[in-house]
C-alpha positions as CSV (number, residue, x, y, z in Angstrom):
1,X,-2.0,15.1,-23.7
2,X,0.2,12.1,-22.7
3,X,2.0,11.8,-19.2
4,X,5.1,13.9,-18.7
5,X,4.1,16.1,-21.7
6,X,4.3,19.7,-20.5
7,X,2.6,22.8,-22.3
8,X,4.2,26.3,-22.5
9,X,3.0,29.4,-20.8
10,X,0.7,31.7,-22.8
11,X,-0.6,35.2,-22.4
12,X,-4.4,33.8,-21.5
13,X,-2.9,31.7,-18.7
14,X,-0.8,34.5,-17.5
15,X,-4.0,36.8,-17.4
16,X,-5.9,34.2,-15.5
17,X,-3.1,33.9,-13.0
18,X,-3.2,37.6,-12.4
19,X,-6.9,37.4,-11.9
20,X,-6.5,34.7,-9.1
21,X,-3.4,36.2,-7.4
22,X,-3.4,40.0,-8.2
23,X,-0.5,41.9,-9.8
24,X,1.6,42.2,-6.6
25,X,1.8,38.4,-6.7
26,X,3.3,38.0,-9.9
27,X,7.0,38.6,-11.0
28,X,7.5,38.5,-14.8
29,X,10.4,40.9,-15.7
30,X,13.4,39.1,-16.8
31,X,15.8,41.4,-14.6
32,X,13.6,40.5,-11.5
33,X,13.4,36.8,-12.3
34,X,17.1,36.6,-12.7
35,X,17.1,36.6,-8.8
36,X,15.5,33.2,-8.8
37,X,17.6,31.5,-11.5
38,X,19.4,29.1,-8.9
39,X,19.7,28.3,-5.2
40,X,22.8,27.7,-3.3
41,X,23.8,25.2,-6.1
42,X,25.2,28.0,-8.4
43,X,26.8,25.8,-11.0
44,X,23.7,25.5,-13.0
45,X,21.2,28.4,-13.5
46,X,17.9,28.8,-15.2
47,X,15.3,31.5,-14.6
48,X,11.6,30.6,-14.5
49,X,9.3,32.4,-17.0
50,X,7.0,33.6,-14.3
51,X,7.1,33.5,-10.6
52,X,4.1,33.5,-8.3
53,X,3.9,34.5,-4.7
54,X,0.4,33.1,-3.4
55,X,-0.7,34.0,0.2
56,X,-2.6,30.9,1.0
57,X,-3.1,27.3,0.4
58,X,-6.5,28.3,-1.2
59,X,-4.8,30.4,-4.0
60,X,-2.2,27.8,-4.4
61,X,-5.0,25.4,-5.0
62,X,-6.7,27.7,-7.5
63,X,-3.3,28.2,-9.3
64,X,-2.5,24.4,-9.6
65,X,-6.0,23.6,-10.8
66,X,-5.4,26.2,-13.7
67,X,-1.9,24.9,-14.5
68,X,-3.4,21.3,-14.3
69,X,-6.0,22.2,-16.9
70,X,-3.4,23.8,-19.1
71,X,-0.9,20.9,-18.6
72,X,2.0,23.5,-17.5
73,X,4.6,22.2,-15.2
74,X,5.5,24.1,-11.9
75,X,8.5,24.3,-9.5
76,X,8.0,25.0,-5.8
77,X,10.6,27.4,-4.0
78,X,11.0,28.4,-0.4
79,X,13.9,30.7,0.5
80,X,16.3,29.3,-2.1
81,X,18.9,28.1,0.5
82,X,19.0,24.7,-0.9
83,X,22.3,23.3,-2.2
84,X,21.5,20.7,-4.9
85,X,19.5,22.8,-7.5
86,X,16.1,21.4,-6.1
87,X,14.3,24.5,-7.1
88,X,16.0,25.0,-10.4
89,X,13.2,25.3,-13.2
90,X,14.0,22.6,-15.4
91,X,11.1,22.0,-17.9
92,X,8.9,24.0,-15.6
93,X,8.0,27.7,-16.7
94,X,6.1,28.6,-13.5
95,X,7.8,28.9,-10.1
96,X,5.6,29.1,-7.0
97,X,7.3,30.8,-3.9
98,X,5.9,30.0,-0.5
99,X,7.5,32.9,1.5
100,X,4.3,34.7,2.1
101,X,2.7,31.7,3.8
102,X,5.0,32.9,7.0
103,X,2.5,32.4,10.0
104,X,2.9,30.4,13.1
105,X,-0.7,29.3,13.4
106,X,-0.9,27.5,16.9
107,X,1.4,26.4,19.7
108,X,0.3,23.6,21.9
109,X,2.8,23.5,24.8
110,X,1.0,20.6,26.7
111,X,1.3,18.4,23.6
112,X,4.5,19.7,22.5
113,X,3.6,20.7,19.0
114,X,3.3,23.8,16.8
115,X,1.4,24.3,13.7
116,X,3.0,26.6,11.1
117,X,2.7,27.6,7.3
118,X,5.4,26.4,5.1
119,X,7.1,29.9,4.6
120,X,8.0,30.2,8.3
121,X,11.7,30.6,8.8
122,X,13.2,27.7,10.8
123,X,14.7,29.9,13.4
124,X,11.4,31.7,14.0
125,X,9.8,28.4,15.5
126,X,12.4,28.0,18.3
127,X,12.3,31.8,18.9
128,X,8.6,31.7,19.4
129,X,8.6,28.8,21.9
130,X,12.0,29.3,23.8
131,X,10.4,31.5,26.5
132,X,8.4,28.4,27.7
133,X,11.5,26.1,27.5
134,X,11.0,24.4,24.1
135,X,12.9,24.4,20.8
136,X,12.5,22.9,17.3
137,X,15.4,20.5,17.0
138,X,16.3,20.4,13.2
139,X,18.8,23.3,12.9
140,X,20.3,23.5,9.4
141,X,23.3,26.0,9.0
142,X,20.9,28.1,7.1
143,X,18.2,28.2,9.7
144,X,18.3,31.9,10.0
145,X,16.9,32.1,6.5
146,X,15.6,28.6,5.3
147,X,11.8,27.8,5.7
148,X,10.0,25.0,7.0
149,X,8.6,23.9,3.6
150,X,12.1,23.7,2.2
151,X,13.3,21.6,5.2
152,X,10.4,19.4,4.6
153,X,11.2,19.0,0.8
154,X,14.9,18.2,1.6
155,X,14.4,16.4,4.8
156,X,17.1,18.9,6.3
157,X,19.2,18.0,9.1
158,X,21.9,20.1,11.0
159,X,24.5,19.7,13.5
160,X,22.2,18.3,16.2
161,X,21.0,15.7,13.9
162,X,23.3,13.2,15.7
163,X,21.0,13.2,18.8
164,X,17.7,14.5,17.6
165,X,17.4,13.4,14.1
166,X,16.4,15.0,10.8
167,X,13.1,16.8,9.8
168,X,11.2,13.6,9.2
169,X,11.6,12.9,12.9
170,X,9.8,16.1,14.0
171,X,6.9,16.4,11.6
172,X,3.6,15.1,12.7
173,X,1.2,16.2,10.0
174,X,1.0,18.0,6.7
175,X,-1.2,20.1,4.5
176,X,-0.3,19.6,0.9
177,X,-1.6,21.0,-2.3
178,X,-1.5,18.2,-4.9
179,X,-0.5,19.2,-8.6
180,X,-4.2,18.9,-9.8
181,X,-5.1,21.5,-6.9
182,X,-6.8,19.1,-4.4
183,X,-5.8,20.1,-0.8
184,X,-5.0,17.1,1.2
185,X,-4.2,16.4,5.1
186,X,-1.6,13.8,5.9
187,X,-0.8,12.6,9.2
188,X,-2.1,14.6,12.2
189,X,-1.4,16.0,15.6
190,X,-0.9,12.5,17.5
191,X,2.5,11.0,18.0
192,X,1.6,7.5,16.4
193,X,-0.2,7.2,13.0
194,X,-1.9,4.2,11.6
195,X,-1.5,2.8,8.0
196,X,1.0,3.7,5.6
197,X,3.4,6.6,6.5
198,X,2.3,9.1,3.7
199,X,4.0,12.1,5.8
200,X,7.1,10.3,5.4
201,X,6.8,9.8,1.6
202,X,6.4,13.5,1.3
203,X,9.3,14.6,3.7
204,X,12.3,14.4,1.4
205,X,10.4,14.2,-1.8
206,X,11.8,17.5,-3.0
207,X,8.7,19.1,-4.2
208,X,7.7,16.3,-6.6
209,X,4.6,15.4,-5.1
210,X,3.0,19.0,-4.7
211,X,3.5,22.0,-2.5
212,X,3.4,21.7,1.2
213,X,1.4,24.6,2.8
214,X,1.1,23.8,6.5
215,X,2.9,21.5,8.9
216,X,2.4,20.3,12.5
217,X,5.9,19.9,14.1
218,X,7.0,18.3,17.3
219,X,8.4,20.4,19.9
220,X,11.3,19.3,22.1
221,X,12.2,20.5,25.7
222,X,15.2,22.5,26.1
223,X,18.0,20.6,27.9
224,X,18.6,21.6,31.4
225,X,22.2,22.3,30.5
226,X,24.8,22.1,27.9
227,X,28.6,21.7,27.8
228,X,30.2,22.8,24.6
229,X,34.0,21.9,23.9
230,X,36.5,22.8,21.1
231,X,39.0,20.1,20.7
232,X,42.1,21.2,18.6
233,X,44.2,18.5,16.6
234,X,47.2,18.7,14.2
235,X,45.3,16.9,11.5
236,X,41.9,15.5,10.4
237,X,42.8,12.0,11.0
238,X,43.4,12.6,14.7
239,X,40.0,14.4,14.9
240,X,38.1,11.7,13.0
241,X,39.6,9.2,15.4
242,X,38.3,11.1,18.2
243,X,34.8,11.1,16.8
244,X,34.8,7.2,16.6
245,X,36.2,7.0,20.1
246,X,33.5,9.3,21.6
247,X,30.6,7.5,19.9
248,X,32.2,4.0,20.8
249,X,32.2,5.1,24.5
250,X,28.6,5.1,24.6
251,X,28.2,8.8,24.9
252,X,25.9,10.4,22.3
253,X,26.6,14.2,22.1
254,X,24.1,16.6,21.0
255,X,26.5,17.5,18.1
256,X,30.0,16.7,16.9
257,X,31.1,19.1,14.1
258,X,34.5,19.2,12.3
259,X,36.3,21.9,10.4
260,X,39.7,21.5,8.7
261,X,42.5,24.0,8.4
262,X,41.3,25.5,5.2
263,X,37.8,26.2,6.8
264,X,39.3,27.4,10.0
265,X,41.4,30.1,8.2
266,X,38.2,31.4,6.4
267,X,36.3,31.5,9.5
268,X,38.8,33.3,11.6
269,X,39.3,36.0,8.8
270,X,35.5,36.5,8.8
271,X,34.4,36.0,12.6
272,X,37.5,36.1,14.8
273,X,36.1,33.4,16.8
274,X,39.4,32.4,18.5
275,X,40.0,29.3,16.4
276,X,43.8,28.3,16.2
277,X,44.9,29.1,12.5
278,X,47.8,26.5,12.9
279,X,45.4,23.7,13.7
280,X,44.9,21.0,11.2
281,X,41.3,20.4,12.2
282,X,38.9,21.3,15.3
283,X,35.8,19.4,16.7
284,X,33.1,21.4,18.3
285,X,31.6,18.9,20.7
286,X,28.3,19.7,22.5
287,X,26.8,17.6,25.2
288,X,23.3,18.2,26.7
289,X,21.1,16.9,29.3
290,X,20.8,16.8,33.2
291,X,23.1,19.4,34.7
292,X,24.4,17.1,37.4
293,X,25.8,14.6,35.0
294,X,27.2,16.8,32.2
295,X,30.5,18.0,34.0
296,X,31.8,14.4,34.4
297,X,30.6,13.5,30.9
298,X,32.2,16.5,29.5
299,X,35.6,15.6,31.3
300,X,35.4,12.1,29.9
301,X,34.8,13.4,26.3
302,X,37.6,15.7,26.8
303,X,40.0,12.8,27.8
304,X,38.8,10.7,24.7
305,X,39.7,13.6,22.6
306,X,43.2,14.0,24.2
307,X,43.8,10.4,23.9
308,X,43.0,10.4,20.2
309,X,45.5,13.0,19.6
310,X,43.9,16.5,20.6
311,X,46.7,18.7,21.6
312,X,44.2,21.1,23.5
313,X,40.6,20.8,24.8
314,X,38.8,24.2,25.5
315,X,35.5,24.3,27.4
316,X,33.1,27.3,26.6
317,X,33.0,29.2,29.8
318,X,29.5,30.7,29.3
319,X,26.7,31.1,26.7
320,X,28.5,33.8,24.9
321,X,31.5,31.7,24.1
322,X,29.2,28.8,23.2
323,X,27.5,31.2,20.9
324,X,30.6,32.2,19.3
325,X,31.8,28.7,18.5
326,X,28.4,28.0,16.9
327,X,28.5,31.2,15.0
328,X,31.8,30.2,13.7
329,X,30.4,26.9,12.5
330,X,27.0,27.8,11.2
331,X,28.5,30.6,9.2
332,X,31.4,28.7,7.7
333,X,29.8,28.4,4.4
334,X,29.6,32.2,4.1
335,X,33.2,32.6,5.2
336,X,34.4,30.5,2.2
337,X,33.6,33.3,0.0
338,X,36.8,34.8,1.3
339,X,38.8,31.9,-0.4
340,X,37.5,31.7,-4.0
341,X,34.7,33.5,-6.1
342,X,32.7,30.4,-6.1
343,X,32.2,27.2,-4.2
344,X,30.2,24.1,-4.6
345,X,29.2,22.2,-1.3
346,X,28.9,18.4,-1.3
347,X,26.6,16.2,0.8
348,X,27.9,12.7,0.8
349,X,27.6,10.4,3.7
350,X,30.0,7.6,4.9
351,X,30.1,5.3,8.1
352,X,31.9,7.1,10.8
353,X,34.7,4.7,10.9
354,X,35.6,5.4,7.4
355,X,35.9,9.1,7.9
356,X,39.7,9.2,7.8
357,X,39.5,7.1,4.5
358,X,37.2,9.4,2.8
359,X,39.1,12.5,3.8
360,X,42.1,11.1,2.3
361,X,40.3,10.2,-0.8
362,X,39.0,13.9,-0.9
363,X,42.6,15.2,-0.6
364,X,43.6,13.0,-3.6
365,X,40.8,14.3,-5.7
366,X,41.7,17.8,-4.9
367,X,45.3,17.2,-6.1
368,X,44.0,15.2,-9.2
369,X,41.9,18.3,-10.2
370,X,44.2,21.1,-9.2
371,X,41.6,22.4,-6.7
372,X,41.1,23.4,-3.1
373,X,38.6,21.6,-1.1
374,X,37.8,22.5,2.4
375,X,35.9,20.3,4.8
376,X,33.2,21.1,7.4
377,X,30.8,18.5,8.4
378,X,28.6,16.6,10.8
379,X,31.2,14.3,11.9
380,X,29.1,12.5,14.5
381,X,26.9,10.9,11.8
382,X,29.2,10.7,8.9
383,X,27.6,13.5,6.7
384,X,30.6,15.3,5.1
385,X,30.4,18.6,3.3
386,X,33.4,18.9,1.2
387,X,33.6,22.5,-0.3
388,X,35.1,22.6,-3.7
389,X,36.4,26.0,-4.4
390,X,36.5,27.3,-8.1
391,X,36.0,30.2,-10.3
392,X,33.0,30.2,-12.6
393,X,34.7,32.7,-15.1
394,X,37.1,29.8,-15.8
395,X,35.4,27.1,-17.8
396,X,37.6,24.3,-17.4
397,X,37.9,25.0,-13.7
398,X,34.1,24.8,-13.4
399,X,34.3,21.4,-15.2
400,X,36.9,20.2,-12.8
401,X,34.9,21.2,-9.8
402,X,31.7,19.3,-11.1
403,X,33.9,16.3,-12.0
404,X,35.6,16.4,-8.5
405,X,32.2,16.5,-6.8
406,X,30.9,13.5,-8.7
407,X,34.2,11.6,-7.7
408,X,33.6,12.4,-4.0
409,X,30.1,10.9,-4.2
410,X,31.3,7.8,-6.0
411,X,33.9,7.3,-3.3
412,X,31.2,7.8,-0.5
413,X,29.0,5.1,-2.3
414,X,32.1,2.7,-2.7
415,X,32.6,3.0,1.2
416,X,29.2,1.9,2.1
417,X,27.7,5.5,2.2
418,X,25.1,7.4,0.4
419,X,24.7,10.3,-1.9
420,X,23.1,12.8,0.3
421,X,22.6,13.2,4.1
422,X,20.3,16.5,4.0
423,X,20.8,18.5,0.9
424,X,18.8,16.2,-1.5
425,X,19.3,15.0,-5.0
426,X,17.8,17.9,-7.0
427,X,19.5,18.1,-10.4
428,X,23.1,17.9,-8.8
429,X,23.1,14.3,-8.1
430,X,20.4,12.9,-10.3
431,X,23.0,11.2,-12.6
432,X,24.4,9.5,-9.6
433,X,21.3,7.9,-8.5
434,X,22.0,4.5,-10.4
435,X,25.1,4.2,-8.3
436,X,22.8,3.2,-5.3
437,X,19.5,2.2,-6.9
438,X,18.8,-0.4,-9.4
439,X,16.5,0.2,-12.5
440,X,13.7,-1.5,-10.5
441,X,14.4,0.7,-7.5
442,X,14.0,3.7,-9.6
443,X,10.8,2.5,-11.4
444,X,9.3,1.8,-7.9
445,X,10.0,5.4,-6.8
446,X,8.5,6.7,-10.1
447,X,5.4,4.7,-9.4
448,X,5.0,6.2,-6.0
449,X,5.5,9.7,-7.3
450,X,2.7,9.1,-9.9
451,X,0.3,8.5,-7.1
452,X,0.6,12.1,-6.1
453,X,1.5,13.5,-9.5
454,X,0.3,11.3,-12.3
455,X,1.5,13.7,-15.0
456,X,4.8,14.5,-13.3
457,X,4.4,18.2,-13.5
458,X,5.5,19.1,-10.0
459,X,9.1,19.9,-10.0
460,X,9.8,17.7,-13.2
461,X,13.2,16.4,-14.0
462,X,14.4,16.2,-10.4
463,X,15.5,13.2,-8.1
464,X,14.6,10.3,-10.2
465,X,16.5,9.9,-13.6
466,X,14.4,9.3,-16.7
467,X,14.8,5.5,-17.8
468,X,17.0,5.3,-20.9
469,X,17.8,8.9,-20.9
470,X,19.1,11.9,-19.2
471,X,17.4,15.0,-18.0
472,X,19.9,17.3,-20.0
473,X,18.5,15.8,-23.3
474,X,14.9,16.3,-22.2
475,X,15.3,19.7,-20.6
476,X,18.5,21.5,-21.3
477,X,19.8,24.3,-18.8
478,X,22.8,26.4,-18.7
479,X,25.9,26.2,-16.6
480,X,27.2,29.4,-15.1
481,X,30.0,30.8,-17.3
482,X,30.0,28.0,-19.9
């Protein structure tokens, strides 16, 4: 069978999969499979024909060897919290879920590392080591549910990316099952690696190179102290000016997060965090480090916020107030459900100095498409998350939401930015890849993918657009309510 050609699933293959995994590890009823028809990108939906829930790398290896012999494509899935359709089955009848690989295998405090299976929930890593004064730095807003394997696939970030970096900065080694079933070890427990950075090639590959089953992660020492501020502004322009002023001063906060008025209203209605409903925008600014230096640094940051237009700066008095502020920020996406039946979260990046410009452009896009768009994002590193509100029961409104999202991405690229900061390309942004990458660039990416997956059966029709064609023609999928 030629490269890129995928066979369909038949009863004999299903029987062999049952023999490998057992009945309790296979989901085949359409009513049960409907749960797996999308991730957090709900505009496009498509259920797999079969869901597998293996318990180990050995079982995944046996499954992939069988699928390889049958030339059947597959899609990996973690917790399904992704926001770009990365685990949407497109031309892949089999979905392989890693949620049962959920053990923390070893903790090495002396060398500041932890070994975990890919189905371990992100927050559980920090919870396991907090008592000894450590934490795992990447902290996506979905960290209470998302898993390490999914974080690796998308190179996830989070509010504290500004100071601590994204997932790839904290992964030392990986165990990955390649699409032909071979189990490979990449990287290792040491801080420095020789040769090509194959771990870096896998982190952010969105499951197109195989299935990660185990990871060695870098642990970070808990800072001695933190200071958390809430700066309140009349408008988003003043808030973004404050961001530039703080970074230009030489201070690198642990996090600088922004929410605009629409998001503030939703968060307050849901959680009563004490955010001012009349504010045009707020910044949550967190400083961490040596306790003796933080009070002066926090006062300086507060003055920079005021000189940039903040009408008020509040300091969290204790850990409870700090936790309330972060609860408001990290649950903002869920609170948006109060504003509209559906929403689509974008993930563009612009240089920090152009934040005012991109926010003005987003407001114009919202007016042009007669939509409401709220903004909550990692202001410190220019990673924006415009939330496009729509109702999937209205086909025209859904189309306008898709068009608005694409216009936002084009605007980010035009301002010297990128298509994604942490959510990945998936199916959502695949058509926009040529905005940044030339045909030769995309060919090089395809060739790298073929090193790991010559037949392109691992999460096909994702990330890299097909030359001279489009994924919709090759593997159609449905849009919700259309």
